[in-house]
Structures are given as structure tokens and as C-alpha cells.
C-alpha positions as CSV (number, residue, x, y, z in Angstrom):
1,M,17.6,-35.0,2.5
2,F,20.8,-33.7,1.0
3,K,21.2,-36.9,-1.0
4,E,17.7,-36.5,-2.3
5,I,18.3,-32.9,-3.4
6,Q,21.5,-33.9,-5.3
7,L,19.6,-36.7,-7.0
8,N,16.8,-34.4,-7.9
9,D,19.2,-31.8,-9.3
10,F,20.9,-34.5,-11.4
11,H,17.7,-35.6,-13.0
12,N,15.6,-32.5,-13.2
13,A,17.8,-29.3,-12.9
14,T,21.0,-27.9,-14.3
15,C,23.8,-29.5,-12.3
16,C,27.4,-28.7,-12.7
17,F,28.8,-30.6,-9.7
18,A,27.5,-34.2,-10.2
19,Y,31.1,-35.3,-9.5
20,E,30.6,-34.4,-5.9
21,F,27.9,-37.0,-5.6
22,F,28.7,-39.8,-8.1
23,G,32.0,-41.7,-8.3
24,C,34.2,-42.5,-5.3
25,H,34.4,-40.3,-2.2
26,K,36.1,-40.7,1.1
27,I,33.8,-40.6,4.2
28,S,36.2,-41.7,7.0
29,A,39.8,-42.8,7.5
30,C,39.3,-46.0,5.6
31,E,35.8,-45.9,4.2
32,Y,34.7,-44.8,0.8
33,I,31.3,-44.5,-0.8
34,F,30.7,-45.3,-4.4
35,R,27.8,-44.2,-6.5
36,V,26.9,-44.9,-10.2
37,W,24.0,-44.0,-12.5
38,A,22.8,-47.1,-14.4
39,P,19.0,-47.0,-14.9
40,H,18.8,-50.1,-17.2
41,A,20.8,-52.4,-14.9
42,E,19.3,-55.4,-13.1
43,S,21.9,-55.0,-10.4
44,V,25.4,-53.5,-9.8
45,C,28.3,-54.8,-7.8
46,L,31.5,-52.9,-6.9
47,I,34.6,-55.0,-7.5
48,G,38.2,-54.1,-6.8
49,E,41.5,-54.8,-5.1
50,F,39.8,-54.2,-1.7
51,N,37.5,-57.3,-2.1
52,G,39.6,-59.5,-4.3
53,W,37.5,-58.5,-7.4
54,S,34.6,-60.6,-6.0
55,E,31.3,-60.1,-7.6
56,N,29.4,-61.0,-4.5
57,A,31.2,-59.0,-1.8
58,A,29.9,-55.4,-2.4
59,K,26.4,-55.5,-4.0
60,M,25.2,-51.9,-4.5
61,K,21.8,-50.8,-3.3
62,R,19.3,-48.8,-5.4
63,L,18.8,-45.2,-4.4
64,S,15.4,-43.5,-4.3
65,D,15.4,-42.5,-7.9
66,N,15.5,-46.3,-8.8
67,E,18.2,-45.5,-11.4
68,S,21.3,-45.0,-9.2
69,F,23.3,-47.3,-6.9
70,E,25.6,-46.9,-4.0
71,V,27.7,-48.9,-1.6
72,T,30.3,-48.2,1.2
73,V,33.4,-50.3,1.5
74,N,36.7,-50.3,3.4
75,A,39.5,-49.3,0.9
76,K,42.6,-47.2,0.6
77,L,44.1,-44.7,-1.8
78,G,45.5,-46.3,-4.9
79,D,43.1,-49.3,-4.9
80,T,41.7,-50.0,-8.4
81,Y,38.0,-50.8,-9.0
82,K,35.2,-51.3,-11.5
83,F,31.5,-51.7,-11.6
84,C,30.1,-55.1,-12.5
85,I,26.7,-54.4,-14.1
86,T,24.3,-57.2,-14.6
87,T,21.8,-56.3,-17.4
88,Y,18.2,-57.4,-17.7
89,D,19.1,-59.9,-20.4
90,G,21.7,-61.6,-18.1
91,R,25.0,-60.1,-19.5
92,K,27.7,-58.9,-17.1
93,L,29.5,-55.7,-18.0
94,Y,32.7,-54.6,-16.3
95,K,32.8,-50.8,-16.4
96,A,35.2,-48.1,-15.4
97,D,33.7,-45.4,-13.2
98,P,32.5,-42.5,-15.4
99,Y,33.2,-40.1,-12.6
100,A,36.6,-41.5,-11.5
101,F,39.3,-39.0,-10.6
102,S,42.0,-41.3,-11.8
103,S,42.5,-44.4,-13.9
104,D,44.9,-47.3,-14.0
105,L,45.8,-46.9,-17.7
106,P,48.0,-48.1,-19.3
107,N,48.3,-51.0,-16.7
108,S,44.6,-51.8,-16.9
109,T,41.2,-50.3,-17.7
110,A,40.2,-50.0,-14.1
111,S,39.5,-46.8,-12.2
112,K,41.7,-45.8,-9.2
113,I,40.9,-44.3,-5.8
114,T,42.8,-41.0,-5.7
115,E,43.1,-37.8,-3.7
116,L,42.4,-34.6,-5.5
117,P,44.5,-31.5,-5.0
118,I,43.2,-28.7,-2.8
119,E,41.5,-26.2,-5.0
120,A,43.5,-23.0,-5.4
121,N,42.3,-19.5,-5.9
122,R,41.4,-18.8,-9.5
123,S,43.8,-16.8,-11.6
124,S,42.4,-13.6,-13.2
125,G,41.1,-14.0,-16.7
126,T,42.1,-12.5,-20.0
127,A,40.2,-9.4,-21.1
128,L,39.1,-9.5,-24.8
129,N,41.3,-6.5,-25.6
130,R,44.5,-8.1,-24.3
131,P,47.0,-10.0,-26.4
132,I,46.4,-13.7,-26.7
133,N,49.2,-15.7,-28.3
134,I,48.8,-19.4,-27.7
135,Y,51.4,-22.2,-27.9
136,E,49.5,-25.4,-28.6
137,V,51.2,-28.4,-27.1
138,N,50.9,-32.2,-27.1
139,L,52.4,-33.0,-23.7
140,M,53.2,-36.6,-24.7
141,S,55.4,-35.5,-27.6
142,W,56.8,-32.0,-26.9
143,K,59.9,-33.6,-25.4
144,R,60.6,-37.2,-24.4
145,E,63.3,-38.9,-22.4
146,K,66.2,-40.6,-24.2
147,D,64.4,-44.0,-24.0
148,N,61.4,-42.3,-25.7
149,S,59.3,-42.4,-22.5
150,Y,57.1,-39.5,-21.6
151,Y,58.2,-36.4,-19.7
152,T,56.2,-36.3,-16.5
153,F,54.1,-33.4,-15.4
154,D,56.9,-32.6,-12.9
155,K,59.6,-32.7,-15.7
156,L,57.4,-30.5,-17.9
157,K,57.1,-28.0,-15.0
158,R,60.9,-27.7,-15.1
159,T,61.3,-27.5,-18.8
160,L,58.1,-26.5,-20.7
161,V,57.2,-23.6,-18.4
162,P,60.4,-21.7,-18.7
163,Y,60.5,-22.4,-22.4
164,V,57.0,-20.9,-23.0
165,K,57.9,-17.9,-20.9
166,R,61.2,-17.3,-22.6
167,M,59.6,-17.5,-26.0
168,G,57.1,-14.8,-25.1
169,Y,53.7,-16.6,-25.4
170,T,50.8,-15.4,-23.3
171,H,48.9,-18.7,-23.2
172,V,49.6,-22.4,-23.5
173,E,46.9,-24.9,-24.8
174,F,47.2,-28.6,-24.0
175,M,45.7,-31.1,-26.4
176,P,43.3,-33.3,-24.4
177,L,44.6,-34.7,-21.1
178,T,41.4,-36.2,-19.8
179,E,42.0,-39.9,-19.8
180,F,42.1,-41.8,-23.1
181,P,43.1,-45.3,-24.0
182,Y,44.6,-45.0,-27.4
183,D,47.7,-42.8,-28.0
184,G,46.9,-42.5,-31.7
185,S,43.7,-40.6,-30.9
186,W,45.9,-37.7,-29.5
187,G,43.5,-37.6,-26.6
188,Y,40.4,-36.9,-28.6
189,Q,38.7,-40.2,-27.7
190,V,38.1,-39.7,-24.0
191,T,37.1,-42.4,-21.5
192,G,37.7,-40.5,-18.3
193,Y,36.1,-37.0,-18.2
194,F,37.1,-36.4,-14.6
195,S,40.6,-37.9,-14.6
196,V,43.8,-36.4,-16.0
197,T,45.9,-39.0,-17.9
198,S,47.9,-41.2,-15.6
199,R,50.6,-41.4,-18.3
200,L,52.3,-38.2,-17.0
201,G,51.6,-38.3,-13.2
202,T,48.9,-37.6,-10.7
203,A,46.1,-35.0,-10.4
204,K,48.3,-33.2,-7.9
205,D,51.2,-33.2,-10.3
206,F,49.1,-31.7,-13.0
207,M,47.8,-29.0,-10.8
208,S,51.4,-28.2,-9.8
209,L,52.2,-27.8,-13.6
210,V,49.2,-25.4,-14.0
211,D,50.3,-23.4,-10.9
212,A,53.8,-23.1,-12.3
213,F,52.5,-21.6,-15.5
214,H,50.4,-19.1,-13.5
215,E,53.4,-18.1,-11.4
216,N,55.1,-17.2,-14.6
217,G,52.2,-15.1,-16.0
218,I,51.0,-17.7,-18.5
219,K,47.4,-18.8,-18.9
220,V,46.4,-22.4,-19.4
221,I,43.8,-23.6,-21.9
222,L,42.7,-27.3,-22.1
223,D,41.2,-29.1,-25.1
224,W,37.8,-30.6,-24.0
225,V,35.8,-33.1,-26.0
226,P,32.0,-33.1,-25.4
227,A,31.0,-34.1,-28.9
228,H,31.7,-37.9,-28.8
229,F,33.3,-40.8,-27.0
230,P,34.9,-44.1,-28.1
231,K,33.3,-47.5,-28.2
232,D,35.7,-49.2,-25.7
233,G,33.6,-51.9,-24.0
234,W,34.7,-50.8,-20.5
235,G,33.9,-47.1,-21.0
236,L,30.7,-45.1,-21.5
237,Y,29.7,-47.2,-24.5
238,E,26.2,-48.7,-23.8
239,F,27.1,-48.3,-20.1
240,D,24.3,-50.4,-18.6
241,G,23.7,-52.6,-21.5
242,Q,21.7,-50.1,-23.6
243,P,22.5,-46.6,-25.0
244,L,22.8,-44.3,-22.0
245,Y,25.3,-41.6,-22.6
246,E,24.9,-41.9,-26.3
247,S,21.7,-41.0,-28.2
248,P,19.4,-44.1,-28.7
249,L,18.2,-42.7,-32.0
250,W,19.5,-44.6,-35.1
251,D,20.6,-41.4,-36.9
252,R,22.1,-39.6,-33.9
253,M,23.9,-42.5,-32.2
254,E,27.2,-42.5,-34.1
255,L,29.8,-40.4,-35.8
256,T,30.6,-43.1,-38.3
257,G,33.6,-41.4,-39.8
258,W,35.3,-41.4,-36.5
259,G,33.9,-44.7,-35.2
260,T,32.6,-43.0,-32.0
261,R,29.3,-42.5,-30.2
262,R,27.6,-39.1,-30.0
263,F,26.4,-37.9,-26.6
264,D,22.6,-37.7,-26.1
265,F,22.3,-34.0,-25.9
266,G,19.1,-32.9,-24.3
267,R,19.0,-35.8,-21.8
268,R,19.5,-33.9,-18.6
269,E,21.7,-36.5,-16.9
270,V,24.0,-36.5,-19.9
271,D,24.1,-32.8,-20.1
272,N,24.9,-32.6,-16.4
273,F,27.7,-35.2,-16.8
274,L,29.3,-32.9,-19.4
275,L,28.6,-29.7,-17.5
276,S,30.2,-31.2,-14.4
277,S,33.3,-32.3,-16.3
278,A,33.8,-28.7,-17.6
279,S,33.2,-27.2,-14.2
280,F,35.5,-29.8,-12.6
281,L,38.5,-29.0,-14.8
282,L,38.1,-25.3,-14.3
283,K,37.4,-25.4,-10.6
284,V,39.8,-28.2,-9.3
285,F,42.8,-27.5,-11.6
286,N,42.4,-23.8,-11.9
287,I,42.4,-24.0,-15.7
288,D,41.9,-20.6,-17.4
289,G,39.8,-21.8,-20.3
290,L,38.5,-24.7,-22.4
291,R,38.8,-25.1,-26.2
292,V,35.7,-27.1,-27.1
293,D,36.5,-29.6,-29.8
294,A,34.5,-30.6,-32.9
295,V,31.6,-28.1,-32.3
296,A,30.5,-28.4,-35.9
297,S,29.8,-32.2,-35.4
298,M,27.5,-31.2,-32.5
299,L,25.6,-28.5,-34.3
300,Y,24.4,-30.4,-37.4
301,L,22.3,-33.6,-37.6
302,D,23.8,-34.3,-41.1
303,Y,27.4,-33.9,-40.1
304,D,29.5,-36.6,-41.9
305,K,26.3,-38.2,-43.1
306,R,24.9,-39.0,-46.5
307,E,21.4,-38.1,-47.8
308,G,18.9,-40.4,-46.2
309,D,21.1,-41.2,-43.2
310,W,19.7,-38.5,-41.0
311,T,16.3,-37.2,-39.9
312,P,15.5,-33.4,-39.8
313,N,14.6,-31.8,-36.6
314,I,11.0,-30.7,-35.6
315,L,11.5,-27.5,-37.6
316,G,12.5,-29.5,-40.7
317,D,16.1,-28.5,-41.0
318,N,19.5,-30.0,-40.1
319,R,20.4,-28.3,-36.9
320,N,20.8,-30.4,-33.7
321,L,18.5,-28.2,-31.5
322,E,19.3,-30.2,-28.4
323,A,23.1,-29.8,-28.9
324,I,22.7,-26.1,-29.6
325,N,20.8,-25.7,-26.3
326,F,23.4,-27.7,-24.5
327,L,26.2,-25.4,-25.8
328,K,24.2,-22.3,-24.7
329,K,23.7,-23.9,-21.3
330,L,27.4,-24.8,-21.1
331,N,28.6,-21.3,-21.7
332,S,25.9,-19.7,-19.5
333,E,26.7,-21.9,-16.6
334,I,30.5,-21.7,-16.9
335,K,30.3,-17.9,-17.1
336,K,28.1,-17.8,-14.1
337,Q,30.6,-19.8,-12.1
338,F,33.9,-18.7,-13.7
339,P,33.3,-15.2,-15.3
340,D,36.9,-15.0,-16.3
341,A,37.2,-18.4,-18.0
342,L,37.9,-18.4,-21.8
343,M,35.5,-20.6,-23.8
344,I,36.7,-21.3,-27.3
345,A,34.9,-23.1,-30.1
346,E,36.6,-25.2,-32.7
347,E,33.9,-24.7,-35.3
348,S,34.5,-24.9,-39.0
349,T,31.2,-23.8,-40.6
350,T,29.3,-20.6,-41.1
351,F,27.0,-21.2,-38.2
352,P,26.0,-17.7,-37.0
353,N,26.7,-15.9,-33.7
354,V,29.0,-18.5,-32.2
355,T,30.7,-15.7,-30.1
356,K,27.5,-13.7,-29.5
357,P,26.2,-13.7,-25.9
358,V,23.5,-16.3,-25.1
359,T,21.3,-13.4,-23.9
360,E,21.4,-12.0,-27.5
361,G,20.7,-15.3,-29.2
362,G,24.3,-16.6,-29.7
363,L,26.1,-19.7,-28.5
364,G,28.0,-17.7,-25.9
365,F,31.6,-18.6,-26.7
366,D,34.4,-16.0,-26.2
367,Y,36.3,-17.0,-29.4
368,K,36.0,-19.2,-32.4
369,W,38.8,-20.7,-34.4
370,N,39.0,-19.1,-37.9
371,M,39.3,-22.3,-39.9
372,G,38.4,-20.5,-43.1
373,W,41.4,-18.1,-42.7
374,M,43.7,-21.1,-41.9
375,N,42.6,-23.1,-45.0
376,D,42.9,-20.2,-47.3
377,I,46.3,-18.9,-46.2
378,L,47.8,-22.4,-46.2
379,F,46.5,-23.1,-49.7
380,Y,47.9,-19.8,-50.9
381,C,51.3,-20.4,-49.3
382,R,51.6,-23.8,-51.0
383,Q,51.5,-22.2,-54.4
384,D,54.6,-21.2,-56.2
385,P,54.9,-17.4,-56.0
386,Y,54.7,-17.3,-59.8
387,F,51.1,-18.6,-59.6
388,R,49.9,-16.8,-56.5
389,S,48.4,-14.0,-58.5
390,Y,45.6,-16.5,-59.5
391,H,44.7,-17.0,-55.8
392,H,45.0,-13.5,-54.4
393,D,41.5,-13.7,-52.9
394,K,42.8,-16.4,-50.5
395,V,44.7,-13.7,-48.5
396,T,42.0,-11.0,-48.7
397,F,38.7,-12.9,-48.4
398,S,39.1,-13.3,-44.6
399,L,38.5,-9.6,-44.1
400,V,35.0,-10.0,-45.6
401,Y,34.0,-11.8,-42.4
402,A,36.8,-11.0,-40.0
403,F,34.6,-9.0,-37.6
404,S,31.5,-11.2,-37.8
405,E,32.8,-13.2,-34.8
406,R,35.7,-12.9,-32.3
407,Y,38.3,-15.1,-33.9
408,I,41.5,-17.0,-33.1
409,L,43.8,-17.6,-36.1
410,P,45.0,-21.2,-35.7
411,L,48.0,-22.9,-37.3
412,S,47.2,-26.0,-35.3
413,H,48.3,-29.6,-35.0
414,D,45.7,-30.7,-37.6
415,E,47.7,-28.8,-40.3
416,V,51.0,-30.6,-39.7
417,V,50.0,-34.2,-39.9
418,H,48.6,-36.7,-42.5
419,V,51.0,-35.7,-45.3
420,K,50.0,-32.1,-45.1
421,G,53.6,-31.1,-44.4
422,S,55.1,-29.0,-41.6
423,V,54.6,-25.2,-41.8
424,L,58.1,-24.9,-43.3
425,N,57.7,-27.7,-45.8
426,K,54.4,-26.2,-47.1
427,M,56.5,-23.4,-48.5
428,P,57.7,-23.8,-52.2
429,G,61.1,-22.7,-53.5
430,S,64.7,-23.1,-52.4
431,Y,65.9,-23.9,-48.9
432,E,66.3,-20.2,-48.1
433,D,62.9,-19.4,-49.6
434,K,61.1,-21.9,-47.3
435,F,62.4,-20.1,-44.2
436,A,61.6,-16.7,-45.7
437,G,58.1,-17.9,-46.7
438,E,57.4,-19.1,-43.1
439,R,58.6,-15.7,-41.7
440,A,56.4,-13.8,-44.1
441,L,53.4,-16.0,-43.3
442,L,53.8,-15.4,-39.5
443,G,54.4,-11.6,-40.0
444,Y,51.1,-11.5,-41.9
445,M,49.3,-13.7,-39.3
446,Y,50.4,-11.6,-36.4
447,A,49.2,-8.4,-38.0
448,H,45.9,-9.8,-39.2
449,P,42.9,-9.2,-36.9
450,G,42.3,-12.1,-34.5
451,K,44.2,-13.7,-31.6
452,K,47.0,-16.2,-32.4
453,L,47.6,-20.0,-32.0
454,N,50.5,-22.0,-33.3
455,F,51.4,-25.6,-32.8
456,M,54.7,-26.7,-31.3
457,G,57.6,-27.2,-33.7
458,Y,56.9,-24.3,-36.0
459,E,59.1,-22.1,-33.9
460,I,62.2,-24.1,-34.9
461,A,61.1,-24.5,-38.5
462,Q,60.8,-28.3,-38.2
463,F,60.8,-30.0,-41.6
464,K,59.2,-33.2,-40.4
465,E,55.5,-33.5,-39.8
466,W,54.4,-33.9,-36.2
467,D,54.7,-37.4,-34.9
468,Y,52.9,-38.2,-31.7
469,L,55.3,-41.0,-31.0
470,S,58.4,-38.9,-30.7
471,S,59.7,-35.5,-29.6
472,I,59.8,-32.2,-31.5
473,E,63.2,-32.0,-33.2
474,F,64.8,-29.4,-30.9
475,G,68.2,-30.6,-32.0
476,L,67.7,-28.7,-35.3
477,R,68.5,-25.5,-33.4
478,K,72.2,-26.3,-33.8
479,F,71.7,-25.4,-37.5
480,E,71.8,-21.7,-38.2
481,K,68.5,-21.2,-40.1
482,H,66.5,-23.1,-37.5
483,R,68.2,-21.3,-34.6
484,Q,67.4,-18.0,-36.3
485,T,63.8,-19.0,-36.8
486,S,63.5,-19.5,-33.1
487,V,65.0,-16.0,-32.5
488,F,62.5,-14.6,-35.0
489,V,59.5,-16.2,-33.4
490,K,60.5,-15.0,-29.9
491,A,61.0,-11.5,-31.3
492,L,57.7,-11.5,-33.1
493,N,55.9,-12.8,-30.0
494,L,57.4,-10.0,-27.9
495,F,56.6,-7.4,-30.5
496,Y,53.0,-8.5,-30.6
497,R,52.6,-8.3,-26.9
498,E,54.2,-4.8,-26.7
499,N,52.2,-3.2,-29.5
500,K,48.5,-2.5,-28.8
501,P,47.5,-1.9,-32.5
502,L,48.1,-5.6,-33.1
503,Y,45.6,-6.8,-30.6
504,E,43.5,-4.1,-29.0
505,I,40.7,-3.9,-31.6
506,D,40.4,-7.3,-33.2
507,D,36.7,-7.4,-33.8
508,S,35.9,-4.1,-35.6
509,W,36.8,-2.1,-38.7
510,R,37.8,0.7,-36.2
511,G,41.1,-1.3,-35.8
512,F,41.8,-2.0,-39.5
513,E,42.3,-0.2,-42.7
514,W,43.3,-1.6,-46.1
515,L,46.0,0.2,-48.0
516,V,46.8,-2.2,-50.8
517,V,44.3,-5.0,-51.3
518,D,44.1,-5.8,-55.0
519,D,47.6,-5.9,-56.3
520,K,47.5,-9.5,-57.3
521,T,50.1,-9.0,-60.0
522,N,52.9,-8.2,-57.4
523,N,51.4,-10.4,-54.6
524,V,51.5,-7.4,-52.3
525,L,49.3,-6.6,-49.3
526,A,49.4,-3.6,-47.1
527,F,47.1,-2.6,-44.2
528,T,47.2,-0.6,-41.0
529,R,46.1,-1.7,-37.5
530,Y,45.0,0.8,-34.9
531,D,44.6,0.7,-31.1
532,I,42.0,2.5,-29.0
533,D,44.1,5.7,-28.9
534,G,44.6,5.8,-32.6
535,Q,48.2,4.7,-32.6
536,S,49.0,2.5,-35.6
537,I,51.2,-0.3,-37.0
538,T,51.3,-0.7,-40.8
539,A,52.0,-4.1,-42.3
540,I,53.4,-4.5,-45.8
541,I,53.9,-8.0,-47.2
542,N,55.5,-9.1,-50.4
543,F,54.4,-12.7,-51.1
544,S,56.0,-12.8,-54.5
545,G,59.3,-14.5,-55.4
546,I,61.0,-11.3,-56.6
547,D,62.3,-8.1,-54.9
548,L,60.1,-5.0,-55.6
549,F,61.8,-1.7,-55.9
550,G,60.3,1.8,-55.6
551,Y,56.9,0.5,-54.7
552,G,54.4,3.2,-53.9
553,I,51.8,2.8,-51.1
554,G,49.1,5.4,-50.3
555,I,49.1,6.2,-46.6
556,A,48.3,9.0,-44.2
557,E,50.8,11.9,-44.3
558,G,53.7,11.6,-41.9
559,K,56.9,9.9,-41.0
560,Y,57.1,6.1,-40.6
561,R,59.8,4.0,-38.9
562,V,60.6,0.4,-39.7
563,V,60.0,-1.4,-36.4
564,F,60.0,-5.0,-37.5
565,N,61.4,-6.7,-40.6
566,T,61.3,-10.4,-41.4
567,D,64.2,-10.1,-43.8
568,A,66.6,-9.0,-41.0
569,K,69.9,-11.0,-41.0
570,R,69.4,-12.0,-37.3
571,F,66.2,-13.8,-38.4
572,G,68.0,-15.6,-41.3
573,G,67.0,-13.0,-43.9
574,D,69.2,-11.2,-46.4
575,G,69.2,-7.9,-44.6
576,K,68.2,-6.0,-47.8
577,I,66.3,-3.3,-45.9
578,S,68.7,-0.6,-44.6
579,K,66.5,2.4,-44.6
580,K,64.8,3.0,-41.2
581,I,62.6,6.1,-41.8
582,Y,60.1,6.7,-44.6
583,K,58.6,10.1,-45.2
584,T,55.4,10.5,-47.3
585,I,55.5,12.5,-50.5
586,K,52.6,14.2,-52.2
587,K,51.7,11.5,-54.7
588,L,48.2,10.0,-55.2
589,S,48.2,6.3,-54.6
590,H,45.6,3.8,-53.6
591,G,43.1,6.5,-53.0
592,K,45.4,8.5,-50.7
593,E,46.9,11.9,-51.4
594,N,50.2,10.9,-49.9
595,S,52.5,7.9,-50.4
596,I,55.7,6.3,-49.2
597,I,58.1,4.8,-51.7
598,I,59.6,1.6,-50.4
599,D,61.7,-1.4,-51.6
600,I,60.2,-4.7,-50.5
601,P,62.4,-7.8,-50.6
602,K,60.7,-11.0,-51.8
603,L,58.8,-13.1,-49.2
604,T,59.1,-10.3,-46.6
605,C,56.8,-8.7,-44.1
606,I,57.6,-5.2,-42.8
607,Y,56.0,-3.3,-39.9
608,L,56.0,0.5,-39.9
609,K,55.1,2.7,-37.0
610,K,53.9,6.2,-37.5
611,E,55.9,8.7,-35.5
612,N,54.3,11.6,-33.7
């Protein structure tokens, strides 16, 4: 009866634990039961090390749904296996287990019998009014051994964890670790939605890494890819000889630009497969959140398509209604099971209410990446300061919509590849100006409303673009400017964590006030951030290439202390700011009755704190 209930839930209800039924499960000391969903198959056999890969030794029997198959065999941990699927037209397909907990990559494309770690107690989540400062990492290229082989999960536990803690980050985000065959996809073309990549160790090793981060007060976010999957013949692609996990409709089947297949959203078994994957990662590995990749490609029927290559929905527009409903279901179910889990959308369009609760008509995410801010500020920073006055709107426009969603400001891996240049190398000017430009950008970013995310390598001011085949160039820290940049990033991270005005009210005008918004001639911005108690931090940024002397800024009456300054000598700056306290004078400026008069070095961000 229990088996019938599980099958019924898989086909007819919302099911987040399909991995407890399908796949490979131990039932006695040496017996394992295998189950697979293959509704279009004529027959299915289990082949593996335990039966000499014989296609006649372990024929699987149909279950009562007439779509699923099972068999029990004698086997042992570490044995590899596949399903041999015979199609109705006589073809034989050799498929990895969609629900496998481990794979044999890169040795083979087979699945592997493995033992999962014992589930730990969940760590507490991150409240929305707490600091979130994320260090985005590709674990295959953060650091490598001298022979260029990967650091293992165990080695990363001993090196990456203390580094992230020492640098002052609150969260770490791993680029996808669910199994993938091609390194050049960076993990975004997934073939194993329930298996952590075997390149770096076992499932237990990965859980130990997550536990180590938690023991050091750092939350863990994992990139998760429910939008599409690759067309490897041994994977999900036309799994039983016909479209199964992908949509069978001609205009919804493929993401042609990526050469991948779209999932068939709205098909309950496929939705349950994906829901179960998300639940599995959160439950078994105690992950604190998921960053959902490529949400825009899920939301629109015409994503990456030309006119005539797509069909409107039943309402006559371009929204993928089934995918929208899936995302709502995903966030609702995850919040029901894991109320403290962070759900983050990488979504690059103006689709409304991404972070609004499902009960209020939204998609239900906690945060959305602010791709518009990212594109605008990086475009601005690439301009020579002499010409930045023509693009001043690029640094102010984000406040037009900054509170329409709960945002994360990302300077992600996508911005430091494909000849886009590293963060440092995007900056124009002299050698020294490049470093000053990066410091000014980060000072502006950390004061701007929204949580923060930065990709590895920026904190040492790497000149070279990210290369997934090699390590970050940590050796650069032997050079003074790079070492000082690392000191600067650590100090900025800690300052952000310790000052509530920079993070407590990120989604409302209550936490933000413009002081100088329209001085495009001087490339100056000034604004004040407030916390719940009314305490404030004022940020002043000179994005120009010249020092400004005696600059007047209208501000509330009082006395202001310089509490952070990107031009400080210990950060690699010139140390031009010697004055520590500024008192307002009775002078009308920027609509305020009182002003401070301040010198602002070029390419510098200054934080002022009002004293009681």
C-alpha cells in the first residue's frame, strides 16, 4: 500500500521526496532495490558491475502504474550501474539513473551505488533585515594543486572555510555542484540532479564541507539549474526513446542558443522530479539556500527565439504559464518544508513581483539578482572619467526601481569572462587609477540598497579574466597594490556587517535619502542610509578623474565623522583625506539649510557617520 501511495503522489500530487522511492535504495545487508520511471519503454533491464553488465540478468518488472519499473539485486557500495531501456521501435538506450546519489564521472557515464550522509539539524536561516554579503565560488578553480588537479572537498574545508571567515563574508555561494559532464559548462548543464560532483569527493565529504562553514558562522547557497538540461545521450535526453523530461512541443522543447532541452513544466512527474531535487539538496546536505539559475528562460515562451519560432499561451501572450506555476509551487513547498531557506532568482527582465509572496500573487522568491544595476554600473565604470558625465543616469537609475523587489547586487562570474575583463581591468586610466576605481565601485556598491555578491578573484584585484581551468592568482598578493586590495575588501566586509544602516532597510525609501543625485558635471553622488532606529551612514563618491576641493553637500545639521575612506593609504590610496570631523554650516545646498564642505579625492568613496 505504501508503494501505491508513493506512486500515486508522484503522478497526481505535489511530491518533494520522489528520491526516496525512485533510484537505488538499500533494503538489506547486500540487497538493493532499483526503480525508474520510463512510461514509453517496451522493457527495462538493470545492468552493472554486480551482473557483469548483462542485459538479461536483471529484467525489471512493471509496477501498477504501468509506467515505472523495479528490480531487486545483490550488490555492494561503489558498484556502478545503468538502465538498459528497450524502446517500442527496438532501440536500446543505456541511461544513467536520474535519481542516482552518485556518478562515476569522469571515469564513465554510469551511476554509482552510494551511501548518503546522515541528515544534520538544519542551521538557522538569515532574516531579511540581516547583512548578506556573498562570496561566489567555483570550487573547481578557486585553488588547485601544483599539478593543476582539483582541491577536494576535504582540502577546501581546510583552506576555503578559514579564508571566507577571515575575509568577513556572511555567505558563500557555490556554482553548480550537481553532477555535470562538461567542465566548460561550469556546472550549468546538469546530468545528475541528486548527485554532487564526484570530481571533488563523496556526498559525505561535501556535507562535511557545509558543516565546516556552518561551524564558522557562514551560510551556504548552492546554484541550482531547473531551467534546462544537456543532450548527452546517457542522460535525461529523450530518456525512454521519446521526450519525457523535456517538453514534447516543437516550440518549447529546446533552448537553441544553449543547445539544451527545456524541462516540461506542468507535467506533474517532471515538476516532482525538480521539486524533489531542491528538497534533497536542502534536506540532506543542510544547504541554507538555492540560487535558481536562468529564471528568465523559464518565464517566457519567446526567450531566445525569433518571431514565428514560438506559440503564444492560451491567453495570447508570451508567458510560460506552466513554468510560472512551477516556480510558485517550488517556493511554496520549499518554504513549507524549510521556512528559513533562502530562495534567490537569477532573473534579468522586468517580470513583476518576483519576490512577492505567492499568496499575494508573486513568484515567492526571497531575493532577485539586480542585473540592471550590474549592467549599468559596469558600463559606467568602463567609461573614461572625462566622459562619465554623459552617462550619469547609469549610476542613478537603479534607485527608480530599487525597492520594487528585494534585490541582491551581483558582480558575478558572468561579468569576468568572455573578454569582458576582470573587475580591475574594466577600470580605465593608469595602474593606480584602476585600483582606485575598483575601490570606489565597491564603496558605492556596499552603500547602495540591496544585499551583496562578488565573485572570487575581485578581492585580490586580479587582472586576468576568470579561467575555469586554473586557480585564482593568489600569488598576486605578494605585490603591494594587490595585497592592499585584499586588506581593503576585508575591512569593507567587516564595516558592512557592523553598521546596520547599510543593510537593515534595503527595500524601502525609509532607509535611503538622496543628497546629491544630479551633479553629472563632477561625477559626484551622495546619499544617506538609515537603520530602523534612525542611525545613519552617508556615502559620498567622486567618480571623476580629478580631486574636488571645497565641495558643498546639503545635509542634516550636525557633526559627521569619517568612518571609512577608500583613499586610505593602507588600502593603496594616496591618503589625501586627513580631516576626521565635519561640522555643518548654515549654507543652503541641495535643498537643505545646512551643508558640509568637503574635499573629495578622485575615484574615492567616503562614509560619514553622524555623531549624537
